[in-house]
LUMFIRO-571592 format. One record per residue (C-alpha): x, y, z. Coordinates in Angstrom, 3 decimals. Layout:
BEGIN
          X          Y          Z
          X          Y          Z
...
//
This chain:
BEGIN
          X          Y          Z
     12.864    226.807    110.292
     14.968    229.354    112.186
     17.111    228.040    115.048
     15.763    228.601    118.532
     17.240    231.688    120.274
     18.207    229.516    123.247
     18.445    225.844    124.082
     15.137    224.567    125.475
     16.343    221.000    126.007
     16.375    221.485    129.754
     12.583    221.886    129.689
     11.818    218.677    127.771
     10.223    215.771    129.660
     12.560    212.960    130.591
     12.824    209.914    128.346
     10.263    207.114    128.627
     12.751    204.706    130.100
     13.100    206.965    133.159
     10.642    206.090    135.868
      8.113    208.849    136.410
      7.818    210.007    139.959
      4.212    210.473    140.980
      2.707    211.340    144.323
      2.247    208.441    146.705
     -1.249    207.463    147.722
     -2.217    209.472    150.758
     -2.591    207.617    154.029
     -5.954    207.660    155.767
     -4.545    210.104    158.312
     -1.674    212.551    157.869
      1.264    212.505    160.264
      0.046    215.448    162.365
     -3.454    213.967    162.756
     -2.041    210.560    163.681
      0.183    212.163    166.265
     -2.772    214.015    167.755
     -4.839    210.840    167.854
     -1.931    209.053    169.546
     -1.733    211.718    172.262
     -5.479    211.560    172.846
     -5.351    207.767    173.153
     -2.429    208.024    175.570
     -4.350    210.510    177.753
     -7.440    208.287    177.688
     -5.478    205.221    178.802
     -3.727    207.162    181.585
     -7.053    208.550    182.838
     -8.580    205.036    182.811
     -5.646    203.628    184.769
     -5.969    206.373    187.406
     -9.665    205.668    187.833
     -8.944    201.978    188.391
    -10.892    200.751    185.389
     -9.266    198.450    182.867
     -9.828    199.390    179.186
    -11.376    196.684    177.005
     -8.828    197.055    174.205
     -5.820    196.744    176.590
     -3.801    199.216    174.466
     -4.338    197.515    171.110
     -5.579    200.746    169.482
     -2.577    202.618    170.899
     -0.178    200.102    169.306
     -1.963    200.427    165.950
     -1.692    204.215    166.095
      2.042    203.973    166.847
      2.554    201.635    163.893
      0.521    203.915    161.607
      2.490    206.939    162.783
      5.821    205.251    162.009
      4.532    204.125    158.590
      3.329    207.645    157.770
      6.682    209.090    158.837
      8.590    206.827    156.464
      6.088    207.397    153.649
      6.435    211.198    153.817
     10.210    210.953    154.177
     10.468    208.740    151.097
      8.229    211.069    149.060
     10.365    214.049    150.061
     13.581    212.275    149.052
     12.165    211.204    145.698
     10.767    214.663    144.962
     14.040    216.313    146.002
     16.096    213.990    143.805
     13.823    214.630    140.818
     13.988    218.395    141.359
     17.756    218.306    141.752
     18.112    216.462    138.426
     15.864    219.025    136.749
     17.729    222.027    138.114
     21.165    220.586    137.448
     20.252    220.167    133.788
     19.614    223.926    133.704
     22.837    224.675    135.559
     25.273    222.639    133.569
     24.493    223.813    130.051
     21.369    225.902    129.660
     21.038    228.490    132.431
     19.252    231.408    130.788
     19.782    234.200    133.323
     22.705    235.285    135.440
     23.103    238.240    137.775
     26.840    238.119    138.424
     29.151    239.115    135.584
     32.546    237.462    135.177
     33.618    240.189    132.707
     33.513    242.968    135.314
     36.864    244.385    136.506
     38.226    242.594    139.548
     40.479    243.772    142.338
     43.172    241.367    141.084
     42.464    242.095    137.411
     44.388    244.130    134.793
     42.097    247.175    135.030
     42.749    247.571    138.761
     46.482    246.996    138.292
     46.596    249.616    135.519
     44.991    252.196    137.810
     47.475    251.284    140.521
     50.364    251.678    138.051
     49.155    255.122    136.986
     48.815    256.203    140.627
     52.390    255.036    141.281
     53.517    257.041    138.243
     51.965    260.173    139.752
     53.781    259.492    143.021
     57.070    259.027    141.132
     56.479    262.335    139.321
     55.998    264.110    142.629
     59.195    262.535    143.979
     61.047    263.798    140.893
     59.512    267.254    141.391
     60.725    267.292    145.009
     64.244    266.571    143.736
     63.938    269.379    141.151
     62.699    271.760    143.844
     65.853    271.155    145.890
     68.007    271.977    142.848
     66.022    275.106    141.997
     66.218    276.364    145.583
     69.977    275.847    145.544
     70.227    277.818    142.269
     68.055    280.575    143.707
     70.189    280.837    146.822
     73.291    281.025    144.638
     71.942    283.956    142.655
     70.651    285.691    145.789
     74.081    285.488    147.432
     75.888    286.366    144.198
     73.738    289.458    143.796
     74.801    290.980    147.110
     78.350    292.009    146.097
     77.463    293.931    142.898
     74.472    295.436    144.684
     76.693    296.721    147.518
     79.248    298.002    145.007
     76.495    299.801    143.152
     75.371    301.504    146.342
     78.911    302.499    147.469
     80.471    303.529    144.168
     80.326    307.118    142.882
     77.948    307.654    140.020
     79.636    306.554    136.864
     77.542    305.741    133.812
     79.773    302.957    132.518
     80.416    301.317    135.877
     76.843    301.749    136.999
     75.501    300.091    133.857
     77.845    297.140    134.354
     76.825    296.697    137.993
     73.148    297.153    137.193
     73.345    294.429    134.557
     75.004    292.071    137.024
     72.339    292.728    139.640
     69.581    292.397    137.037
     70.922    289.067    135.772
     70.866    287.625    139.273
     67.403    289.066    139.940
     66.054    287.641    136.679
     67.481    284.242    137.609
     65.923    284.478    141.092
     62.573    285.483    139.608
     62.715    282.608    137.091
     63.528    280.158    139.913
     60.504    281.314    141.898
     58.282    281.003    138.814
     59.593    277.467    138.258
     58.874    276.594    141.876
     55.291    277.845    141.533
     54.721    275.835    138.333
     56.192    272.686    139.888
     54.033    273.032    143.000
     50.918    273.326    140.829
     52.003    270.235    138.887
     52.283    268.408    142.202
     48.764    269.543    143.079
     47.415    268.118    139.811
     49.294    264.839    140.367
     47.873    264.513    143.874
     44.361    265.156    142.609
     44.854    262.621    139.814
     45.885    260.065    142.442
     42.606    260.751    144.236
     40.651    260.210    140.992
     42.519    256.961    140.337
     41.963    255.745    143.899
     38.264    256.558    143.553
     38.128    254.394    140.416
     40.017    251.642    142.256
     37.532    251.898    145.116
     34.687    251.516    142.625
     36.243    248.333    141.204
     36.796    246.991    144.730
     33.171    247.673    145.723
     31.747    246.205    142.516
     33.964    243.128    142.831
     32.874    242.577    146.427
     29.206    242.660    145.476
     29.740    240.573    142.350
     31.672    237.904    144.270
     28.926    237.431    146.875
     26.215    237.417    144.214
     28.157    234.784    142.254
     28.465    232.623    145.401
     24.697    232.792    145.922
     24.068    231.909    142.281
     26.361    228.893    142.626
     24.267    227.786    145.606
     21.071    228.291    143.580
     22.376    226.285    140.642
     23.958    223.525    142.722
     20.647    221.908    143.655
     21.236    222.477    147.369
     17.985    222.364    149.303
     16.998    225.520    151.213
     19.824    227.546    149.671
     17.811    230.670    150.592
     18.603    229.916    154.252
     22.317    229.185    153.737
     25.436    231.247    154.392
     25.576    232.553    150.809
     22.091    233.992    151.175
     22.991    235.572    154.516
     26.115    237.128    152.987
     23.990    238.465    150.135
     21.476    239.994    152.526
     24.239    241.609    154.599
     25.533    243.421    151.511
     22.662    245.893    151.590
     23.539    246.887    155.163
     27.220    247.231    154.252
     26.395    249.497    151.325
     24.050    251.590    153.455
     26.877    252.143    155.955
     29.228    253.163    153.147
     26.637    255.605    151.850
     26.100    257.038    155.324
     29.848    257.658    155.659
     30.007    259.470    152.310
     26.947    261.531    153.208
     28.755    262.714    156.333
     31.721    263.857    154.229
     29.425    265.752    151.852
     27.654    267.458    154.747
     30.953    268.535    156.349
     32.137    269.893    152.995
     28.879    271.779    152.544
     29.224    273.488    155.928
     32.839    274.447    155.199
     31.778    275.839    151.817
     29.107    278.004    153.463
     31.695    279.439    155.900
     34.143    279.985    153.064
     31.568    281.851    150.986
     30.978    284.262    153.857
     34.713    284.851    154.229
     35.030    285.514    150.508
     32.271    288.122    150.644
     34.115    289.933    153.435
     37.383    289.857    151.491
     35.701    291.114    148.317
     34.177    294.016    150.250
     37.532    294.830    151.886
     39.342    294.761    148.551
     36.843    297.170    147.016
     37.347    299.765    149.778
     41.146    299.805    149.782
     43.009    302.981    148.750
     46.235    302.139    146.919
     49.350    304.220    147.572
     51.785    303.394    144.821
     54.761    304.681    146.887
     54.249    302.108    149.613
     54.722    298.367    149.730
     51.363    296.848    148.843
     51.404    294.506    151.807
     47.762    294.699    152.944
     46.439    294.790    149.391
     48.514    291.739    148.462
     47.286    289.872    151.535
     43.653    290.461    150.536
     44.269    289.339    146.961
     46.153    286.243    148.065
     43.465    285.361    150.615
     40.857    285.626    147.843
     42.915    283.396    145.576
     43.563    280.833    148.328
     39.900    280.853    149.330
     38.841    280.257    145.736
     41.320    277.397    145.467
     39.983    275.868    148.671
     36.550    276.013    147.045
     38.004    274.065    144.132
     39.560    271.522    146.514
     36.186    271.074    148.208
     34.612    270.587    144.776
     37.245    267.973    143.900
     36.629    266.105    147.125
     32.859    266.279    146.734
     33.249    265.077    143.158
     35.199    262.052    144.416
     32.606    261.356    147.109
     29.734    261.731    144.636
     31.465    259.252    142.334
     31.585    256.783    145.230
     27.924    257.435    145.990
     27.022    256.682    142.382
     28.841    253.342    142.637
     27.068    252.565    145.913
     23.641    253.460    144.512
     24.235    251.398    141.373
     25.248    248.394    143.472
     22.224    248.890    145.755
     20.014    249.030    142.677
     21.627    245.816    141.461
     21.055    244.113    144.811
     17.430    245.272    145.014
     16.742    243.969    141.501
     18.595    240.746    142.229
     16.658    240.262    145.453
     13.381    240.282    143.485
     14.657    237.658    141.049
     16.094    235.483    143.804
     12.825    235.648    145.736
     10.962    234.445    142.636
     13.428    231.587    142.304
     12.920    230.629    145.949
      9.113    230.773    145.652
      9.124    228.477    142.632
     11.539    226.018    144.240
      9.455    225.848    147.410
      6.407    225.045    145.309
      8.334    222.415    143.361
      9.600    220.763    146.537
      6.133    220.782    148.097
      4.656    219.207    144.913
      1.632    221.391    145.537
     -0.397    221.456    142.318
     -2.363    224.574    143.270
      0.810    226.483    144.126
      2.431    225.467    140.831
     -0.630    226.553    138.842
     -0.754    229.875    140.676
      2.925    230.584    140.070
      2.580    229.514    136.438
     -0.143    232.084    135.835
      1.843    234.723    137.753
      4.751    234.114    135.404
      2.396    234.564    132.472
      1.208    237.925    133.836
      4.766    238.966    134.725
      5.917    238.261    131.186
      3.214    240.502    129.722
      4.061    243.290    132.189
      7.776    243.050    131.403
      7.130    243.339    127.685
      4.832    246.350    128.127
      7.300    248.047    130.459
     10.161    247.449    128.014
      8.214    249.150    125.240
      7.530    252.146    127.489
     11.205    252.519    128.370
     12.217    252.231    124.720
      9.887    255.138    123.962
     11.509    257.184    126.742
     14.956    256.367    125.330
     13.944    257.507    121.838
     12.672    260.860    123.100
     15.752    261.368    125.287
     18.029    260.501    122.362
     16.327    263.074    120.141
     16.881    265.730    122.788
     20.517    264.679    123.213
     21.145    264.887    119.446
     19.691    268.413    119.376
     21.853    269.439    122.343
     24.997    268.039    120.720
     24.216    269.982    117.529
     24.123    273.210    119.577
     27.482    272.365    121.117
     29.069    271.806    117.700
     27.794    275.176    116.526
     29.303    276.886    119.592
     32.545    274.906    119.829
     34.650    278.099    119.856
     32.547    279.781    122.561
     33.559    279.800    126.224
     30.621    281.556    127.861
     28.333    280.341    130.645
     25.489    279.435    128.282
     27.740    276.943    126.465
     28.652    275.408    129.809
     24.966    274.969    130.614
     24.368    273.242    127.273
     27.336    270.959    127.940
     25.928    270.076    131.386
     22.557    269.291    129.809
     24.254    267.029    127.280
     25.970    265.080    130.067
     22.684    264.670    131.947
     20.895    263.382    128.852
     23.662    260.884    128.080
     23.594    259.659    131.678
     19.809    259.239    131.477
     20.284    257.121    128.346
     22.873    254.994    130.158
     20.567    254.401    133.128
     17.624    253.441    130.909
     19.837    251.044    128.953
     20.819    249.327    132.217
     17.149    249.156    133.224
     16.270    247.528    129.896
     19.039    244.991    130.442
     17.541    244.079    133.829
     14.069    243.699    132.314
     15.491    241.360    129.686
     17.258    239.407    132.425
     13.946    239.072    134.291
     12.238    237.998    131.070
     14.761    235.187    130.661
     14.102    234.129    134.247
     10.402    233.755    133.469
     11.360    231.449    130.610
     13.500    229.287    132.870
     11.037    229.170    135.768
      8.108    228.431    133.465
     10.122    225.590    131.982
     10.896    224.140    135.418
      7.218    224.290    136.431
      6.143    222.780    133.109
      8.664    219.959    133.472
      7.671    219.208    137.066
      3.944    219.349    136.245
      4.346    216.941    133.338
      6.408    214.617    135.517
      3.841    214.648    138.345
      0.758    214.541    136.120
     -0.414    218.039    137.125
     -2.513    219.900    134.558
     -1.460    223.519    134.274
     -4.095    226.189    133.520
     -2.444    227.396    130.306
     -0.138    224.994    128.521
      0.579    227.582    125.827
      2.675    229.708    128.196
      6.038    228.081    127.534
      5.597    228.175    123.766
      4.472    231.818    123.828
      7.446    232.722    125.976
//
């Protein structure tokens, strides 16, 4: 026989030497009914005393009701303690060795982990590079000033001296050497400034990744705390502080998303204004008449404004890209919380039924688990079919990209975008399949808990084949 895919020992009935806990015999009247009868008897005795008549029983029935009420109180309290102890033993056996499902993930990057520290180190490297560039800029400016001042004397001599071919050539070469050096210094300054721009933008990308780790770690930590409460056997964990912290996460993420949406909207409005300005500049540039014997001051201003406006568009795109990356993290964490909330609610429903020792509720939940299992399996097959079709389309798209790997036209860019979208769709469906499998494992565990409790309490479930089929 093949080994079982998971350990089912936590679902086996306890050994014969353990005393089975069965429901106590019900009292003739439940606590609430006894209390009501006691109040009615009290009112009757008070009314009789006010009327001046003396009751025949002289309060004997009232005393019996009080005694019965106290007995019923202790009976229900004892049953609750016994049932809670039995349930705690059952759930702890799942916790210690054989828990089948888990929402939190200890392998995810943490804010104090090596992945976060590596991102921080790379960001510090970019800052150090920019500091070194600032030092180089000071040196280059000093060299440029030297050549600018050194150029003045030969330039003045060239202007004052009579025209002499030999002397003029010598002075022209001196002036040219200093001008070349000044030009090279300015080119170096431009290249260094652009390198600083790229370093600054890389810092933003790294900080966005660090923010994603921080957000994921915050959610994962609170989910792990709630899972510890679930697995600890604590009664009413769904009303405890861990559950409240878990529920507050959704509001925190919604606020974060609202803040990022505001940034995107502000960027969109600025982009609209910038596009209008660019249209005006393009129209102005097309109408200009160039006089080659004049300094091209106005023409240069238009060109530079166009270039700076286009770069601002790129900066807006970079910022929006960073914000969209944050929004993706937020949405993924909200998806995780929404999926986790469903699983946690199922856990709470089953535990309430187990604590109440309500046979009808246990049977109903048992059959719901059976139906849920079938739905999960059918849904998994549907998603696998979607993944296969998406993968075929992605393979075809990648083949087109390989054929056009030397092309740089817009159509190739569109194919590359389509490839990214298809790969992302495959990633999302893979995560969805993982959640369905996690939910499937939960049905196994919950069905086992119900089966164990039913066997212990002598409750006949409607379909005893469920656990074996699962």
